[in-house]
BASE-743875 format. One line per 3 residues: their letters; for each residue x, y, z of N, C-alpha, C, O. Coordinates in nm, 4 decimals, padded with zeros to 6 digits. Example, Ala and Ser with C-alpha at 12.3 -4.5 7.8 and 13.67 -1.06 7.14 Angstrom:
BEGIN
AS	01.3190 -00.5690 00.7800 01.2300 -00.4500 00.7800 01.3200 -00.3300 00.7800 01.4236 -00.3319 00.8465 | 01.2850 -00.2250 00.7080 01.3670 -00.1060 00.7140 01.2900 00.0030 00.7870 01.3409 00.1138 00.8039
END
This chain:
BEGIN
XXX	01.1562 13.3865 15.5113 01.2830 13.3162 15.4992 01.2745 13.2138 15.3866 01.1810 13.1339 15.3812 | 01.3712 13.2167 15.2981 01.3749 13.1217 15.1872 01.4372 12.9909 15.2366 01.5496 12.9891 15.2868 | 01.3634 12.8841 15.2218 01.4136 12.7521 15.2605 01.4900 12.6923 15.1438 01.4523 12.7095 15.0278
XXX	01.5957 12.6232 15.1751 01.6768 12.5559 15.0736 01.6898 12.4092 15.1100 01.6827 12.3712 15.2269 | 01.7089 12.3287 15.0088 01.7352 12.1877 15.0363 01.8668 12.1799 15.1137 01.9646 12.2469 15.0807 | 01.8663 12.0965 15.2172 01.9861 12.0832 15.3003 02.0190 11.9377 15.3322 02.1163 11.9097 15.4023
XXX	01.9390 11.8464 15.2815 01.9669 11.7035 15.2940 01.9447 11.6419 15.1563 01.8352 11.6484 15.1005 | 02.0493 11.5829 15.1036 02.0440 11.5264 14.9699 02.0599 11.3743 14.9769 02.1607 11.3235 15.0261 | 01.9596 11.3032 14.9272 01.9662 11.1580 14.9144 02.0131 11.1328 14.7713 01.9368 11.1507 14.6763
XXX	02.1373 11.0918 14.7566 02.1948 11.0794 14.6223 02.2279 10.9352 14.5847 02.3007 10.9118 14.4883 | 02.1761 10.8396 14.6585 02.2091 10.7001 14.6321 02.1671 10.6523 14.4956 02.0811 10.7125 14.4313 | 02.2272 10.5449 14.4519 02.1960 10.4856 14.3216 02.0478 10.4496 14.3115 01.9836 10.4217 14.4128
XXX	01.9930 10.4501 14.1886 01.8560 10.3988 14.1732 01.8524 10.2504 14.2097 01.9553 10.1828 14.2083 | 01.7362 10.2018 14.2415 01.7164 10.0598 14.2754 01.7910 10.0194 14.4029 01.8285 09.9033 14.4195 | 01.8119 10.1157 14.4923 01.8836 10.0883 14.6172 01.8032 10.1277 14.7409 01.8589 10.1383 14.8501
XXX	01.6732 10.1492 14.7245 01.5897 10.1813 14.8387 01.5593 10.3289 14.8555 01.5011 10.3682 14.9566 | 01.5966 10.4108 14.7602 01.5751 10.5545 14.7753 01.4261 10.5909 14.7747 01.3862 10.6856 14.8424 | 01.3448 10.5184 14.7006 01.2008 10.5481 14.7004 01.1397 10.5178 14.8372 01.0552 10.5930 14.8857
XXX	01.1819 10.4094 14.8984 01.1327 10.3768 15.0331 01.1732 10.4858 15.1324 01.0913 10.5292 15.2133 | 01.2975 10.5297 15.1269 01.3449 10.6360 15.2159 01.2669 10.7650 15.1897 01.2281 10.8350 15.2832 | 01.2446 10.7955 15.0618 01.1648 10.9128 15.0244 01.0272 10.9070 15.0917 00.9824 11.0060 15.1496
XXX	00.9610 10.7929 15.0843 00.8268 10.7790 15.1429 00.8303 10.7900 15.2950 00.7432 10.8532 15.3547 | 00.9305 10.7289 15.3579 00.9414 10.7368 15.5045 00.9650 10.8813 15.5490 00.9001 10.9302 15.6414 | 01.0584 10.9484 15.4822 01.0898 11.0863 15.5201 00.9729 11.1799 15.4907 00.9470 11.2725 15.5676
XXX	00.9036 11.1573 15.3824 00.7893 11.2418 15.3451 00.6775 11.2335 15.4497 00.6019 11.3288 15.4685 | 00.6681 11.1203 15.5165 00.5653 11.1013 15.6196 00.6023 11.1688 15.7523 00.5169 11.1841 15.8396 | 00.7268 11.2087 15.7674 00.7719 11.2693 15.8923 00.7251 11.4151 15.8986 00.7470 11.4906 15.8039
XXX	00.6612 11.4554 16.0084 00.6045 11.5910 16.0171 00.7077 11.7037 16.0223 00.6735 11.8190 15.9962 | 00.8329 11.6725 16.0555 00.9345 11.7773 16.0663 01.0304 11.7794 15.9487 01.1338 11.8462 15.9528 | 00.9958 11.7060 15.8440 01.0808 11.6992 15.7254 00.9975 11.7394 15.6047 00.8835 11.6957 15.5893
XXX	01.0555 11.8231 15.5193 00.9867 11.8645 15.3977 01.0544 11.8029 15.2761 01.1760 11.8121 15.2591 | 00.9737 11.7404 15.1927 01.0193 11.6880 15.0643 00.9168 11.7310 14.9600 00.7968 11.7110 14.9789 | 00.9633 11.7898 14.8503 00.8663 11.8297 14.7479 00.7976 11.7079 14.6861 00.8466 11.5955 14.6965
XXX	00.6853 11.7319 14.6226 00.6120 11.6222 14.5583 00.6894 11.5605 14.4424 00.6704 11.4431 14.4106 | 00.7757 11.6383 14.3796 00.8626 11.5827 14.2747 00.9766 11.5111 14.3457 01.0641 11.5751 14.4041 | 00.9753 11.3778 14.3405 01.0744 11.2989 14.4145 01.2164 11.3310 14.3695 01.3053 11.3473 14.4530
XXX	01.2387 11.3402 14.2394 01.3740 11.3606 14.1884 01.3818 11.4853 14.1009 01.3604 11.4775 13.9799 | 01.4120 11.5996 14.1608 01.4243 11.7203 14.0785 01.5403 11.7134 13.9776 01.5297 11.7687 13.8681 | 01.6491 11.6470 14.0131 01.7655 11.6285 13.9257 01.8298 11.7614 13.8826 01.9061 11.7656 13.7861
XXX	01.7991 11.8662 13.9528 01.8441 11.9997 13.9111 01.9961 12.0120 13.9037 02.0479 12.0778 13.8135 | 02.0674 11.9509 13.9956 02.2119 11.9696 14.0024 02.2902 11.8764 13.9098 02.4130 11.8830 13.9066 | 02.2234 11.7914 13.8359 02.2899 11.7029 13.7392 02.2992 11.7742 13.6044 02.2526 11.7232 13.5025
XXX	02.3592 11.8914 13.6055 02.3603 11.9769 13.4860 02.4410 11.9172 13.3721 02.4107 11.9429 13.2555 | 02.5423 11.8390 13.4026 02.6172 11.7724 13.2957 02.5299 11.6707 13.2234 02.5371 11.6577 13.1012 | 02.4479 11.5991 13.2984 02.3583 11.5007 13.2368 02.2462 11.5705 13.1606 02.2018 11.5226 13.0563
XXX	02.2011 11.6830 13.2131 02.1017 11.7632 13.1412 02.1582 11.8055 13.0053 02.0913 11.7911 12.9030 | 02.2809 11.8574 13.0044 02.3438 11.9023 12.8793 02.3621 11.7863 12.7818 02.3382 11.8010 12.6619 | 02.4043 11.6718 12.8332 02.4211 11.5532 12.7483 02.2881 11.5119 12.6863 02.2800 11.4871 12.5661
XXX	02.1853 11.5050 12.7678 02.0538 11.4646 12.7191 01.9957 11.5629 12.6192 01.9356 11.5230 12.5195 | 02.0136 11.6918 12.6462 01.9625 11.7934 12.5542 02.0308 11.7820 12.4181 01.9646 11.7877 12.3144 | 02.1606 11.7663 12.4185 02.2358 11.7507 12.2927 02.1875 11.6272 12.2172 02.1628 11.6328 12.0967
XXX	02.1744 11.5169 12.2884 02.1308 11.3912 12.2264 01.9900 11.4038 12.1679 01.9666 11.3658 12.0532 | 01.8976 11.4565 12.2461 01.7580 11.4624 12.2009 01.7349 11.5660 12.0918 01.6438 11.5499 12.0106 | 01.8141 11.6701 12.0880 01.8041 11.7650 11.9770 01.8445 11.6970 11.8462 01.7895 11.7262 11.7401
XXX	01.9413 11.6064 11.8557 01.9890 11.5372 11.7361 01.9015 11.4177 11.6971 01.8778 11.3945 11.5786 | 01.8534 11.3419 11.7963 01.7856 11.2156 11.7664 01.6374 11.2116 11.8039 01.5733 11.1080 11.7858 | 01.5820 11.3194 11.8547 01.4397 11.3221 11.8880 01.4128 11.2828 12.0320 01.5040 11.2454 12.1058
XXX	01.2864 11.2918 12.0711 01.2476 11.2545 12.2065 01.2529 11.3675 12.3061 01.2587 11.3425 12.4265 | 01.2512 11.4932 12.2592 01.2593 11.6069 12.3507 01.1457 11.6125 12.4511 01.1645 11.6630 12.5618 | 01.0291 11.5625 12.4159 00.9154 11.5655 12.5080 00.9465 11.4851 12.6337 00.9257 11.5332 12.7451
XXX	00.9961 11.3635 12.6164 01.0333 11.2809 12.7319 01.1466 11.3466 12.8096 01.1431 11.3514 12.9326 | 01.2458 11.3968 12.7392 01.3601 11.4606 12.8033 01.3148 11.5764 12.8926 01.3596 11.5876 13.0067 | 01.2269 11.6620 12.8417 01.1808 11.7778 12.9187 01.0975 11.7360 13.0394 01.0965 11.8052 13.1412
XXX	01.0284 11.6245 13.0285 00.9523 11.5730 13.1426 01.0483 11.5191 13.2495 01.0277 11.5417 13.3687 | 01.1520 11.4487 13.2067 01.2495 11.3901 13.2980 01.3283 11.4985 13.3713 01.3481 11.4902 13.4925 | 01.3724 11.5990 13.2984 01.4475 11.7113 13.3551 01.3566 11.8343 13.3616 01.3884 11.9381 13.3036
XXX	01.2449 11.8229 13.4314 01.1454 11.9311 13.4349 01.1884 12.0483 13.5224 01.1379 12.1591 13.5044 | 01.2787 12.0275 13.6150 01.3287 12.1364 13.7001 01.4633 12.1790 13.6422 01.5680 12.1262 13.6797 | 01.4587 12.2751 13.5506 01.5780 12.3117 13.4751 01.6289 12.4531 13.5013 01.7213 12.4995 13.4345
XXX	01.5686 12.5217 13.5988 01.6183 12.6546 13.6365 01.6246 12.6643 13.7886 01.5536 12.5934 13.8600 | 01.7095 12.7520 13.8355 01.7219 12.7724 13.9800 01.5900 12.8219 14.0383 01.5519 12.7830 14.1487 | 01.5212 12.9070 13.9644 01.3929 12.9597 14.0108 01.2926 12.8464 14.0331 01.2245 12.8438 14.1356
XXX	01.2829 12.7535 13.9391 01.1922 12.6385 13.9533 01.2341 12.5521 14.0716 01.1499 12.5019 14.1460 | 01.3652 12.5355 14.0882 01.4148 12.4510 14.1971 01.3799 12.5120 14.3331 01.3265 12.4432 14.4201 | 01.4090 12.6377 14.3512 01.3816 12.7040 14.4794 01.2318 12.7049 14.5086 01.1906 12.6940 14.6240
XXX	01.1515 12.7178 14.4047 01.0056 12.7187 14.4211 00.9544 12.5875 14.4820 00.8517 12.5869 14.5498 | 01.0252 12.4770 14.4581 00.9859 12.3477 14.5152 00.9800 12.3533 14.6681 00.9031 12.2798 14.7301 | 01.0601 12.4393 14.7279 01.0739 12.4442 14.8736 01.0069 12.5664 14.9366 01.0200 12.5877 15.0571
XXX	00.9362 12.6459 14.8586 00.8810 12.7709 14.9104 00.7747 12.7515 15.0181 00.7543 12.8409 15.1002 | 00.7075 12.6386 15.0199 00.6029 12.6145 15.1205 00.6576 12.5501 15.2482 00.5836 12.5283 15.3442 | 00.7837 12.5208 15.2483 00.8424 12.4532 15.3641 00.8516 12.5440 15.4855 00.8851 12.6620 15.4748
XXX	00.8215 12.4869 15.6004 00.8457 12.5524 15.7288 00.9398 12.4649 15.8121 00.9613 12.4895 15.9308 | 00.9939 12.3642 15.7482 01.0765 12.2646 15.8158 01.2240 12.3036 15.8176 01.2720 12.3702 15.7258 | 01.2953 12.2626 15.9210 01.4402 12.2836 15.9214 01.5137 12.1830 15.8302 01.6297 12.2038 15.7948
XXX	01.4447 12.0742 15.7930 01.5056 11.9709 15.7075 01.4296 11.9673 15.5756 01.3100 11.9386 15.5715 | 01.5020 11.9972 15.4676 01.4437 12.0028 15.3338 01.5224 11.9082 15.2438 01.6419 11.9271 15.2208 | 01.4544 11.8074 15.1940 01.5213 11.6950 15.1281 01.5072 11.7018 14.9766 01.4015 11.7346 14.9227
XXX	01.6174 11.6697 14.9104 01.6202 11.6468 14.7658 01.6617 11.5017 14.7491 01.7675 11.4613 14.7972 | 01.5799 11.4240 14.6821 01.6027 11.2793 14.6712 01.6289 11.2399 14.5249 01.5555 11.1595 14.4673 | 01.7341 11.2975 14.4660 01.7651 11.2757 14.3241 01.8798 11.1763 14.3080 01.9960 11.2109 14.3295
XXX	01.8474 11.0553 14.2710 01.9502 10.9520 14.2557 02.0525 10.9881 14.1479 02.1688 10.9489 14.1576 | 02.0112 11.0607 14.0476 02.1040 11.0945 13.9387 02.2155 11.1874 13.9827 02.3151 11.2011 13.9117 | 02.2018 11.2514 14.0974 02.3081 11.3380 14.1457 02.4351 11.2592 14.1768 02.5452 11.3120 14.1610
XXX	02.4224 11.1362 14.2199 02.5412 11.0556 14.2477 02.6137 11.0209 14.1187 02.7368 11.0224 14.1150 | 02.5406 10.9900 14.0141 02.5983 10.9523 13.8846 02.6578 11.0734 13.8117 02.7526 11.0586 13.7346 | 02.6041 11.1896 13.8351 02.6498 11.3123 13.7694 02.7932 11.3458 13.8092 02.8321 11.3309 13.9250
XXX	02.8705 11.3912 13.7117 03.0091 11.4310 13.7397 03.0167 11.5722 13.7981 03.1192 11.6101 13.8547 | 02.9104 11.6492 13.7849 02.9153 11.7885 13.8309 02.8261 11.8184 13.9512 02.8403 11.9245 14.0121 | 02.7359 11.7296 13.9868 02.6369 11.7597 14.0908 02.6985 11.7870 14.2280 02.6512 11.8761 14.2986
XXX	02.8007 11.7148 14.2674 02.8600 11.7370 14.3998 02.9082 11.8814 14.4134 02.8813 11.9476 14.5136 | 02.9781 11.9284 14.3137 03.0269 12.0669 14.3157 02.9101 12.1649 14.3141 02.9098 12.2627 14.3889 | 02.8115 12.1394 14.2296 02.6965 12.2290 14.2183 02.6165 12.2346 14.3486 02.5727 12.3418 14.3906
XXX	02.5978 12.1197 14.4117 02.5277 12.1168 14.5404 02.6064 12.1952 14.6448 02.5489 12.2720 14.7219 | 02.7372 12.1757 14.6469 02.8215 12.2469 14.7426 02.8142 12.3978 14.7208 02.8090 12.4739 14.8174 | 02.8138 12.4414 14.5966 02.8026 12.5851 14.5686 02.6661 12.6387 14.6121 02.6556 12.7529 14.6569
XXX	02.5629 12.5572 14.5992 02.4278 12.5963 14.6378 02.4117 12.5993 14.7898 02.3526 12.6920 14.8452 | 02.4655 12.4956 14.8567 02.4544 12.4864 15.0024 02.5744 12.4088 15.0575 02.5694 12.2862 15.0672 | 02.6812 12.4787 15.0933 02.8018 12.4104 15.1419 02.7825 12.3359 15.2736 02.8662 12.2534 15.3104
XXX	02.6740 12.3635 15.3448 02.6463 12.2958 15.4718 02.5504 12.1789 15.4568 02.5075 12.1205 15.5563 | 02.5168 12.1448 15.3347 02.4228 12.0349 15.3109 02.4789 11.9025 15.3625 02.6000 11.8812 15.3676 | 02.3876 11.8161 15.4000 02.4223 11.6793 15.4397 02.3892 11.5884 15.3216 02.2890 11.6076 15.2526
XXX	02.4747 11.4900 15.2999 02.4612 11.4001 15.1850 02.4456 11.2581 15.2359 02.5220 11.2142 15.3218 | 02.3471 11.1859 15.1837 02.3277 11.0449 15.2162 02.3354 10.9662 15.0853 02.2607 10.9920 14.9910 | 02.4266 10.8705 15.0820 02.4455 10.7882 14.9620 02.3970 10.6462 14.9894 02.4232 10.5898 15.0956
XXX	02.3270 10.5904 14.8937 02.2804 10.4523 14.9025 02.3476 10.3714 14.7926 02.3577 10.4152 14.6780 | 02.3931 10.2535 14.8299 02.4543 10.1634 14.7325 02.3942 10.0244 14.7498 02.3289 09.9947 14.8498 | 02.4175 09.9423 14.6519 02.3677 09.8049 14.6538 02.4758 09.7188 14.5914 02.5535 09.7654 14.5081
XXX	02.4801 09.5941 14.6319 02.5773 09.5014 14.5725 02.5691 09.5176 14.4204 02.4598 09.5121 14.3640 | 02.6838 09.5377 14.3527 02.6835 09.5796 14.2121 02.6112 09.4873 14.1132 02.5425 09.5369 14.0239 | 02.6244 09.3565 14.1262 02.5612 09.2670 14.0287 02.4094 09.2721 14.0409 02.3393 09.2824 13.9402
XXX	02.3583 09.2649 14.1636 02.2127 09.2720 14.1788 02.1609 09.4101 14.1402 02.0510 09.4224 14.0863 | 02.2401 09.5148 14.1678 02.2011 09.6487 14.1233 02.1893 09.6525 13.9709 02.0884 09.6979 13.9168 | 02.2927 09.6048 13.9025 02.2924 09.6111 13.7558 02.1727 09.5387 13.6960 02.1073 09.5894 13.6049
XXX	02.1448 09.4205 13.7477 02.0330 09.3448 13.6911 01.8998 09.4150 13.7204 01.8130 09.4220 13.6333 | 01.8840 09.4654 13.8390 01.7617 09.5368 13.8748 01.7468 09.6642 13.7917 01.6374 09.6964 13.7452 | 01.8567 09.7359 13.7735 01.8551 09.8584 13.6935 01.8207 09.8256 13.5477 01.7405 09.8949 13.4851
XXX	01.8820 09.7197 13.4947 01.8509 09.6762 13.3579 01.7013 09.6428 13.3450 01.6369 09.6850 13.2490 | 01.6469 09.5687 13.4394 01.5045 09.5309 13.4355 01.4146 09.6542 13.4418 01.3070 09.6553 13.3821 | 01.4574 09.7567 13.5128 01.3805 09.8803 13.5180 01.3831 09.9500 13.3810 01.2842 10.0108 13.3399
XXX	01.4949 09.9409 13.3122 01.5110 10.0100 13.1836 01.4464 09.9334 13.0670 01.3971 09.9956 12.9728 | 01.4460 09.8013 13.0722 01.3914 09.7212 12.9623 01.2432 09.6949 12.9863 01.2070 09.6601 13.0987 | 01.1572 09.7092 12.8889 01.1789 09.7367 12.7470 01.1575 09.8829 12.7074 01.1691 09.9154 12.5892
XXX	01.1270 09.9717 12.8014 01.0955 10.1097 12.7632 01.2196 10.1859 12.7173 01.2204 10.2431 12.6083 | 01.3241 10.1870 12.7997 01.4447 10.2630 12.7659 01.5511 10.1761 12.6993 01.6252 10.2228 12.6128 | 01.5577 10.0543 12.7387 01.6571 09.9605 12.6862 01.5926 09.8769 12.5770 01.4882 09.8155 12.5992
XXX	01.6540 09.8738 12.4587 01.5959 09.7994 12.3466 01.6540 09.6594 12.3325 01.6014 09.5787 12.2558 | 01.7597 09.6292 12.4036 01.8227 09.4971 12.3950 01.7592 09.4068 12.5002 01.7608 09.4381 12.6192 | 01.7032 09.2944 12.4553 01.6276 09.2061 12.5429 01.7091 09.1055 12.6216 01.6521 09.0234 12.6935
XXX	01.8395 09.1097 12.6101 01.9254 09.0179 12.6846 02.0195 09.1001 12.7731 02.0896 09.1890 12.7248 | 02.0202 09.0698 12.9012 02.0978 09.1453 12.9992 02.2461 09.1517 12.9616 02.3037 09.2604 12.9588 | 02.3076 09.0393 12.9332 02.4509 09.0359 12.9012 02.4795 09.1141 12.7734 02.5785 09.1869 12.7666
XXX	02.3950 09.1003 12.6731 02.4138 09.1751 12.5488 02.4014 09.3257 12.5730 02.4741 09.4052 12.5134 | 02.3103 09.3631 12.6595 02.2955 09.5054 12.6915 02.4218 09.5581 12.7593 02.4666 09.6686 12.7290 | 02.4791 09.4806 12.8501 02.6040 09.5212 12.9145 02.7160 09.5336 12.8112 02.7950 09.6280 12.8146
XXX	02.7215 09.4381 12.7207 02.8256 09.4380 12.6176 02.8110 09.5529 12.5183 02.9089 09.5910 12.4542 | 02.6927 09.6078 12.5045 02.6680 09.7152 12.4077 02.7201 09.8510 12.4551 02.7228 09.9468 12.3778 | 02.7608 09.8595 12.5797 02.7999 09.9885 12.6373 02.9089 10.0585 12.5578 02.8948 10.1765 12.5258
XXX	03.0164 09.9896 12.5254 03.1281 10.0532 12.4543 03.0844 10.1065 12.3182 03.1256 10.2153 12.2779 | 03.0022 10.0313 12.2480 02.9531 10.0762 12.1166 02.8619 10.1975 12.1323 02.8662 10.2892 12.0503 | 02.7803 10.1987 12.2357 02.6897 10.3115 12.2602 02.7667 10.4385 12.2938 02.7239 10.5482 12.2580
XXX	02.8788 10.4248 12.3614 02.9596 10.5418 12.3946 03.0180 10.6055 12.2684 03.0373 10.7270 12.2626 | 03.0452 10.5240 12.1695 03.1018 10.5735 12.0437 02.9938 10.6273 11.9503 03.0140 10.7283 11.8829 | 02.8787 10.5592 11.9466 02.7727 10.5944 11.8513 02.6387 10.6048 11.9227 02.5748 10.5035 11.9514
XXX	02.5967 10.7268 11.9512 02.4710 10.7500 12.0211 02.3498 10.7012 11.9435 02.2426 10.6843 12.0016 | 02.3643 10.6782 11.8131 02.2516 10.6278 11.7341 02.2089 10.4882 11.7812 02.0979 10.4437 11.7519 | 02.2966 10.4203 11.8534 02.2661 10.2869 11.9039 02.1857 10.2904 12.0338 02.1522 10.1859 12.0895
XXX	02.1554 10.4099 12.0812 02.0790 10.4271 12.2046 01.9338 10.4559 12.1687 01.9057 10.5378 12.0812 | 01.8428 10.3886 12.2361 01.6996 10.4109 12.2180 01.6674 10.5562 12.2540 01.7071 10.6020 12.3611 | 01.5964 10.6301 12.1674 01.5782 10.7732 12.1915 01.4753 10.8080 12.2986 01.4389 10.9248 12.3122
XXX	01.4283 10.7114 12.3738 01.3383 10.7461 12.4846 01.4101 10.7367 12.6197 01.3450 10.7282 12.7238 | 01.5423 10.7382 12.6186 01.6179 10.7492 12.7440 01.6423 10.8970 12.7704 01.6488 10.9754 12.6757 | 01.6560 10.9372 12.8959 01.6824 11.0787 12.9234 01.8199 11.1228 12.8728 01.8353 11.2336 12.8213
XXX	01.9197 11.0351 12.8879 02.0557 11.0618 12.8404 02.1136 10.9302 12.7908 02.0757 10.8243 12.8408 | 02.2048 10.9340 12.6933 02.2697 10.8095 12.6500 02.3407 10.7377 12.7649 02.3393 10.6148 12.7719 | 02.4024 10.8144 12.8548 02.4779 10.7502 12.9629 02.3895 10.6751 13.0614 02.4405 10.6019 13.1462
XXX	02.2585 10.6918 13.0519 02.1678 10.6126 13.1356 02.1863 10.4640 13.1084 02.1576 10.3804 13.1941 | 02.2345 10.4314 12.9885 02.2553 10.2907 12.9508 02.4029 10.2508 12.9529 02.4395 10.1482 12.8955 | 02.4870 10.3291 13.0175 02.6276 10.2928 13.0361 02.6368 10.2185 13.1702 02.6825 10.2734 13.2705
XXX	02.5934 10.0961 13.1689 02.5778 10.0185 13.2918 02.7037 10.0138 13.3770 02.6975 10.0301 13.4988 | 02.8159 09.9918 13.3141 02.9417 09.9823 13.3888 02.9776 10.1101 13.4622 03.0432 10.1058 13.5663 | 02.9354 10.2229 13.4091 02.9627 10.3514 13.4745 02.8828 10.3673 13.6031 02.9299 10.4286 13.6989
XXX	02.7630 10.3124 13.6050 02.6771 10.3257 13.7242 02.7381 10.2586 13.8465 02.7144 10.3030 13.9589 | 02.8160 10.1526 13.8272 02.8678 10.0789 13.9435 03.0084 10.1223 13.9846 03.0741 10.0517 14.0611 | 03.0544 10.2339 13.9367 03.1822 10.2887 13.9820 03.1584 10.3673 14.1106 03.1802 10.4883 14.1174
XXX	03.1132 10.2945 14.2117 03.0703 10.3557 14.3372 03.1775 10.4437 14.4004 03.1480 10.5540 14.4465 | 03.3006 10.3961 14.4029 03.4058 10.4733 14.4694 03.4321 10.6042 14.3965 03.4625 10.7051 14.4601 | 03.4210 10.6042 14.2656 03.4397 10.7263 14.1871 03.3283 10.8258 14.2189 03.3546 10.9440 14.2411
XXX	03.2052 10.7783 14.2210 03.0916 10.8650 14.2503 03.1028 10.9229 14.3921 03.0834 11.0426 14.4134 | 03.1338 10.8368 14.4868 03.1430 10.8797 14.6259 03.2564 10.9805 14.6454 03.2426 11.0772 14.7204 | 03.3677 10.9569 14.5774 03.4833 11.0466 14.5909 03.4484 11.1892 14.5489 03.4959 11.2852 14.6096
XXX	03.3664 11.2034 14.4461 03.3271 11.3381 14.4038 03.2595 11.4132 14.5185 03.2834 11.5326 14.5370 | 03.1755 11.3441 14.5953 03.1086 11.4084 14.7084 03.2042 11.4319 14.8247 03.1950 11.5338 14.8930 | 03.2954 11.3385 14.8473 03.3916 11.3551 14.9561 03.4902 11.4687 14.9284 03.5514 11.5215 15.0213
XXX	03.5055 11.5062 14.8024 03.5897 11.6224 14.7686 03.5278 11.7529 14.8177 03.5987 11.8520 14.8356 | 03.3977 11.7541 14.8393 03.3268 11.8766 14.8781 03.2619 11.8706 15.0162 03.2431 11.9739 15.0806 | 03.2280 11.7518 15.0613 03.1572 11.7370 15.1882 03.2336 11.6416 15.2786 03.2895 11.5424 15.2318
XX	03.2361 11.6715 15.4083 03.3082 11.5872 15.5026 03.2291 11.4592 15.5313 03.1081 11.4528 15.5096 | 03.2994 11.3595 15.5798 03.2355 11.2328 15.6151 03.1357 11.2547 15.7276 03.0710 11.1599 15.7720
END
C-alpha cells in the first residue's frame, strides 16, 4: 500500500512549526520524513525561484531548498511509512498561492493545520532569520520599506534567497488571504 501525506502543517515560519515537527516525529504512530519541509506543493514559488535564479545566479542554493521537485521524489519520502498519519510540515505551503489546490488534488481528504503568530513579532523574527544570509539590508524598517522596489526589480534581491518573494515581508502577514486559499478546498 502506498502511503500518502494526509496531515499538512502549513503554518507560517517562526510560529512553532519546528517544535510541532519534533513532537510529532517522536510519536510512534505518526510518520514524518527526515526532510522537515519538502515544499513540493509550492509549485508557484518553485517556478518563481527557478526563473529568478536562472537569471541572477544561485541555482545551487535554490536546488537545495527545493530538493523535492517531482512527484516521484515526494512519494518516495513516505514509502517506509506504516503509519496511518503521514505529515508534511512545509511552512511555505501557506504562503504559496497554488499549494492549497495542489494538496487538495493530491489528497482531498487531507487535514490541514495552520500556525500563525502576532504579525509584528512574526515579521521581526522572520527578518532576523533572513538577515544577514538572505536579507542584505541591515535595518528592519528599511528592509520592510524595500519590498515595493524589490517587487519591481528583482536585481535588488540578494541572490541567495530561494525566491524573491521570500523578502516580501508584507505578503507573509496576509494571514486571512493565505487561510482563505485553504478554506476554499478544505472544510474547517
